[in-house]
Kinemage of the C-alpha trace (Angstrom):
@kinemage 1
@onewidth
@group {chain A} dominant
@subgroup {mainchain}
@vectorlist {calphas} color= white
{ca unk a 1} P 52.829 -43.762 253.234
{ca unk a 2} L 54.788 -42.051 255.774
{ca unk a 3} L 56.024 -38.760 255.863
{ca unk a 4} L 60.045 -38.645 256.171
{ca unk a 5} L 62.615 -36.188 256.677
{ca unk a 6} L 66.359 -36.368 257.869
{ca unk a 7} L 65.699 -33.186 259.163
{ca unk a 8} L 62.513 -32.620 260.564
{ca unk a 9} L 61.827 -29.479 259.619
{ca unk a 10} L 59.439 -27.351 257.502
{ca unk a 11} L 62.651 -24.827 256.363
{ca unk a 12} L 63.382 -27.689 254.024
{ca unk a 13} L 61.215 -27.994 250.903
{ca unk a 14} L 57.962 -30.065 251.284
{ca unk a 15} L 57.178 -32.404 248.969
{ca unk a 16} L 54.130 -34.480 248.039
{ca unk a 17} L 54.386 -37.226 245.932
{ca unk a 18} L 51.187 -39.079 244.416
{ca unk a 19} L 51.630 -42.533 243.215
{ca unk a 20} L 50.091 -45.751 242.450
{ca unk a 21} L 53.076 -47.946 243.037
{ca unk a 22} L 53.574 -48.414 246.352
{ca unk a 23} L 57.588 -49.338 246.273
{ca unk a 24} L 58.161 -46.460 243.835
{ca unk a 25} L 56.290 -44.456 246.308
{ca unk a 26} L 58.637 -45.366 249.281
{ca unk a 27} L 62.023 -45.410 247.266
{ca unk a 28} L 61.341 -41.596 246.425
{ca unk a 29} L 60.143 -40.761 249.771
{ca unk a 30} L 63.333 -42.293 251.510
{ca unk a 31} L 65.809 -41.093 248.482
{ca unk a 32} L 64.487 -37.168 248.672
{ca unk a 33} L 64.441 -37.250 251.763
{ca unk a 34} L 67.890 -37.811 251.977
{ca unk a 35} L 68.732 -34.492 249.797
{ca unk a 36} L 66.800 -32.384 252.511
{ca unk a 37} L 63.059 -32.485 251.025
{ca unk a 38} L 60.354 -33.073 254.168
{ca unk a 39} L 58.410 -35.586 251.559
{ca unk a 40} L 55.082 -37.261 252.089
{ca unk a 41} L 53.863 -40.371 249.809
{ca unk a 42} L 49.973 -41.107 248.623
{ca unk a 43} L 48.894 -43.571 247.243
{ca unk a 44} L 45.267 -41.904 245.392
{ca unk a 45} L 44.064 -38.443 244.274
{ca unk a 46} L 42.063 -38.423 247.169
{ca unk a 47} L 44.667 -38.676 249.400
{ca unk a 48} L 46.368 -36.054 248.379
{ca unk a 49} L 42.915 -33.365 248.155
{ca unk a 50} L 43.133 -34.561 252.077
{ca unk a 51} L 47.225 -33.511 252.402
{ca unk a 52} L 47.247 -30.129 250.320
{ca unk a 53} L 46.102 -28.098 253.439
{ca unk a 54} L 47.600 -30.087 256.117
{ca unk a 55} L 50.976 -30.780 254.823
{ca unk a 56} L 51.227 -27.585 252.558
{ca unk a 57} L 53.802 -28.841 249.962
{ca unk a 58} L 56.031 -26.575 247.783
{ca unk a 59} L 55.794 -29.014 244.718
{ca unk a 60} L 53.990 -32.355 243.492
{ca unk a 61} L 55.232 -35.196 242.124
{ca unk a 62} L 52.386 -36.589 240.196
{ca unk a 63} L 51.976 -39.736 238.094
{ca unk a 64} L 50.038 -39.855 234.838
{ca unk a 65} L 48.122 -43.305 235.853
{ca unk a 66} L 46.072 -43.319 239.057
{ca unk a 67} L 43.247 -44.954 240.462
{ca unk a 68} L 40.074 -43.060 240.955
{ca unk a 69} L 41.550 -40.460 237.971
{ca unk a 70} L 44.234 -39.953 235.979
{ca unk a 71} L 47.039 -37.569 236.421
{ca unk a 72} L 45.617 -34.893 233.963
{ca unk a 73} L 42.614 -34.407 235.796
{ca unk a 74} L 44.024 -33.851 238.793
{ca unk a 75} L 45.913 -31.234 237.771
{ca unk a 76} L 43.173 -29.631 235.962
{ca unk a 77} L 41.168 -29.646 238.881
{ca unk a 78} L 44.262 -28.210 240.668
{ca unk a 79} L 44.847 -25.467 238.375
{ca unk a 80} L 41.787 -23.799 238.834
{ca unk a 81} L 42.686 -22.821 242.678
{ca unk a 82} L 46.629 -23.278 242.733
{ca unk a 83} L 49.581 -22.544 241.012
{ca unk a 84} L 51.528 -25.282 243.042
{ca unk a 85} L 54.468 -26.776 240.845
{ca unk a 86} L 54.146 -30.085 239.545
{ca unk a 87} L 56.264 -32.359 237.965
{ca unk a 88} L 54.528 -35.886 236.194
{ca unk a 89} L 55.911 -39.233 235.608
{ca unk a 90} L 54.566 -41.306 233.075
{ca unk a 91} L 55.553 -44.514 231.690
{ca unk a 92} L 54.019 -43.639 228.389
{ca unk a 93} L 56.123 -42.757 226.247
{ca unk a 94} L 53.705 -40.663 223.704
{ca unk a 95} L 54.775 -36.995 223.264
{ca unk a 96} L 51.873 -36.356 222.848
{ca unk a 97} L 51.059 -37.074 226.970
{ca unk a 98} L 54.020 -34.791 227.491
{ca unk a 99} L 52.537 -32.260 225.783
{ca unk a 100} L 49.320 -32.160 226.682
{ca unk a 101} L 50.502 -32.085 230.493
{ca unk a 102} L 52.754 -29.272 230.123
{ca unk a 103} L 49.754 -27.691 228.494
{ca unk a 104} L 47.668 -28.212 231.487
{ca unk a 105} L 50.295 -26.308 233.601
{ca unk a 106} L 52.792 -29.044 234.774
{ca unk a 107} L 55.889 -27.485 235.038
{ca unk a 108} L 58.239 -30.060 233.794
{ca unk a 109} L 57.459 -33.733 232.717
{ca unk a 110} L 59.829 -37.136 233.185
{ca unk a 111} L 59.105 -40.750 231.852
{ca unk a 112} L 59.615 -43.590 233.469
{ca unk a 113} L 61.853 -45.532 234.056
{ca unk a 114} L 64.210 -42.875 235.670
{ca unk a 115} L 67.373 -42.170 237.958
{ca unk a 116} L 65.961 -40.838 241.188
{ca unk a 117} L 68.896 -38.091 241.633
{ca unk a 118} L 67.559 -36.919 238.307
{ca unk a 119} L 64.295 -36.194 239.534
{ca unk a 120} L 65.629 -34.799 242.762
{ca unk a 121} L 68.127 -32.299 240.172
{ca unk a 122} L 64.321 -31.231 238.068
{ca unk a 123} L 62.976 -30.865 241.543
{ca unk a 124} L 65.949 -28.317 242.704
{ca unk a 125} L 65.486 -26.753 238.979
{ca unk a 126} L 62.096 -26.085 239.029
{ca unk a 127} L 62.119 -24.747 242.605
{ca unk a 128} L 65.002 -22.531 241.393
{ca unk a 129} L 62.934 -21.039 238.529
{ca unk a 130} L 59.823 -20.128 240.620
{ca unk a 131} L 61.879 -18.097 242.700
{ca unk a 132} L 65.847 -17.635 241.767
{ca unk a 133} L 66.457 -16.285 245.441
{ca unk a 134} L 66.084 -19.386 247.056
{ca unk a 135} L 62.642 -18.963 248.527
{ca unk a 136} L 60.549 -21.791 247.105
{ca unk a 137} L 56.780 -20.795 246.288
{ca unk a 138} L 54.484 -21.398 249.162
{ca unk a 139} L 51.400 -24.248 248.471
{ca unk a 140} L 49.432 -21.471 250.456
{ca unk a 141} L 49.707 -18.806 248.019
{ca unk a 142} L 47.576 -19.684 244.832
{ca unk a 143} L 46.231 -16.311 242.607
{ca unk a 144} L 42.951 -17.805 243.851
{ca unk a 145} L 40.998 -19.763 246.563
{ca unk a 146} L 37.547 -21.170 246.013
{ca unk a 147} L 35.834 -23.095 248.057
{ca unk a 148} L 31.992 -23.673 246.373
{ca unk a 149} L 30.774 -20.248 245.718
{ca unk a 150} L 33.263 -18.337 247.864
{ca unk a 151} L 35.880 -16.913 245.773
{ca unk a 152} L 39.384 -15.318 247.236
{ca unk a 153} L 41.754 -13.389 244.985
{ca unk a 154} L 45.045 -13.013 246.551
{ca unk a 155} L 47.164 -10.755 244.378
{ca unk a 156} L 44.006 -8.300 244.151
{ca unk a 157} L 42.885 -8.851 247.698
{ca unk a 158} L 39.229 -9.578 246.919
{ca unk a 159} L 36.716 -11.657 248.186
{ca unk a 160} L 33.429 -12.781 246.236
{ca unk a 161} L 30.530 -14.605 247.343
{ca unk a 162} L 28.253 -15.753 244.875
{ca unk a 163} L 29.664 -13.794 241.582
{ca unk a 164} L 29.279 -11.174 244.012
{ca unk a 165} L 32.379 -8.372 245.644
{ca unk a 166} L 32.262 -8.439 249.426
{ca unk a 167} L 34.069 -5.369 251.391
{ca unk a 168} L 36.607 -6.890 253.670
{ca unk a 169} L 39.414 -5.268 255.914
{ca unk a 170} L 43.055 -6.551 255.757
{ca unk a 171} L 43.015 -8.195 258.841
{ca unk a 172} L 39.381 -9.783 257.599
{ca unk a 173} L 41.065 -10.557 254.397
{ca unk a 174} L 44.069 -12.136 256.020
{ca unk a 175} L 42.072 -14.288 258.589
{ca unk a 176} L 39.632 -15.562 256.169
{ca unk a 177} L 42.846 -16.651 253.644
{ca unk a 178} L 44.543 -18.305 256.477
{ca unk a 179} L 41.353 -20.094 257.287
{ca unk a 180} L 40.699 -20.883 253.362
{ca unk a 181} L 44.339 -21.973 253.240
{ca unk a 182} L 44.230 -24.827 255.959
{ca unk a 183} L 40.476 -25.583 254.999
{ca unk a 184} L 39.940 -28.996 257.147
{ca unk a 185} L 42.498 -27.717 259.634
{ca unk a 186} L 41.469 -26.400 262.830
{ca unk a 187} L 43.209 -23.066 263.607
{ca unk a 188} L 44.258 -21.429 267.178
{ca unk a 189} L 43.562 -17.857 267.981
{ca unk a 190} L 47.330 -18.298 268.196
{ca unk a 191} L 48.205 -19.279 264.905
{ca unk a 192} L 45.626 -17.233 263.321
{ca unk a 193} L 47.219 -14.269 264.561
{ca unk a 194} L 50.627 -15.204 263.691
{ca unk a 195} L 49.098 -15.093 260.369
{ca unk a 196} L 47.942 -11.151 260.685
{ca unk a 197} L 50.205 -9.676 263.349
{ca unk a 198} L 52.768 -8.649 261.403
{ca unk a 199} L 50.588 -6.138 258.545
{ca unk a 200} L 48.153 -5.262 262.143
{ca unk a 201} L 50.325 -4.712 265.591
{ca unk a 202} L 47.122 -3.685 266.930
{ca unk a 203} L 45.496 -7.267 266.781
{ca unk a 204} L 45.535 -9.164 270.220
{ca unk a 205} L 44.395 -12.796 270.403
{ca unk a 206} L 40.765 -11.675 271.935
{ca unk a 207} L 40.215 -9.595 268.806
{ca unk a 208} L 40.225 -12.967 266.489
{ca unk a 209} L 36.677 -13.246 267.843
{ca unk a 210} L 35.480 -10.458 267.010
{ca unk a 211} L 37.538 -10.063 263.528
{ca unk a 212} L 35.378 -13.725 262.940
{ca unk a 213} L 32.575 -12.237 264.032
{ca unk a 214} L 32.712 -9.603 261.147
{ca unk a 215} L 33.235 -12.068 258.343
{ca unk a 216} L 30.239 -14.475 259.262
{ca unk a 217} L 28.303 -11.413 258.765
{ca unk a 218} L 29.617 -10.251 255.580
{ca unk a 219} L 29.294 -14.241 254.336
{ca unk a 220} L 25.722 -14.829 255.633
{ca unk a 221} L 27.439 -17.582 258.035
{ca unk a 222} L 25.279 -18.589 260.792
{ca unk a 223} L 27.524 -19.499 264.063
{ca unk a 224} L 24.650 -22.301 264.892
{ca unk a 225} L 24.359 -23.775 261.712
{ca unk a 226} L 27.423 -22.849 259.767
{ca unk a 227} L 28.437 -22.829 256.208
{ca unk a 228} L 32.170 -21.628 255.926
{ca unk a 229} L 33.415 -21.176 259.454
{ca unk a 230} L 33.182 -23.311 262.686
{ca unk a 231} L 33.932 -22.829 265.869
{ca unk a 232} L 35.800 -25.498 267.379
{ca unk a 233} L 35.614 -24.990 271.453
{ca unk a 234} L 38.439 -24.823 273.471
{ca unk a 235} L 40.481 -25.267 269.616
{ca unk a 236} L 39.774 -22.673 267.601
{ca unk a 237} L 38.146 -22.366 264.027
{ca unk a 238} L 37.583 -24.406 261.147
{ca unk a 239} L 36.893 -23.742 257.964
{ca unk a 240} L 34.578 -26.313 256.431
{ca unk a 241} L 35.308 -27.919 253.195
{ca unk a 242} L 32.486 -27.848 250.606
{ca unk a 243} L 32.655 -31.763 250.734
{ca unk a 244} L 31.396 -31.647 254.685
{ca unk a 245} L 28.654 -28.846 254.017
């Protein structure tokens, strides 16, 4: 499903629509883009998992009835690693479904059929609740980022591998966090540097390689046969998603 935005800039809230109805999906993408949102629509959960690290949405519109798995299962899996806001859509009128969705961590619930303008209003309300100062919560700031046996706790600034706490410097932590947030996406040295130079003014592009080497040593990651971090020659670095290991 096509990404759409009238403004073409990431300064506007990014919305990921997960709904297997192509007509409704397209309608929502087009309608929300008119209100300044940057919107990407997908038809299946597997597509959503691919787009999460690439598109980095700030809120998800999630249908209950989906192919592969239902919206509740998708939400349950998402909540293991992310507090990304979710508004659920359903054609089922059972109040128990709404209660179950909210208990699983949905931020709001909307029954079909609905007016697209109401959905826009609910998105705006959820984003205001999350950050009343007007800066929406980013998708790349979950409380914990997990990838297999590797866990990165954002607020506690801890890295654990197989349950064992690893000692990481601030620079090492920020670089690993950036790579894990963008799992499956090649990150150039300049992109990584942009994430860490604010907290370490002495870091330069050439030191990224040295810092990555230390990170690999602490993770027990062999550069020749990487499990976590792959060097993309001429490109940068890529954090390997668990499904590719």
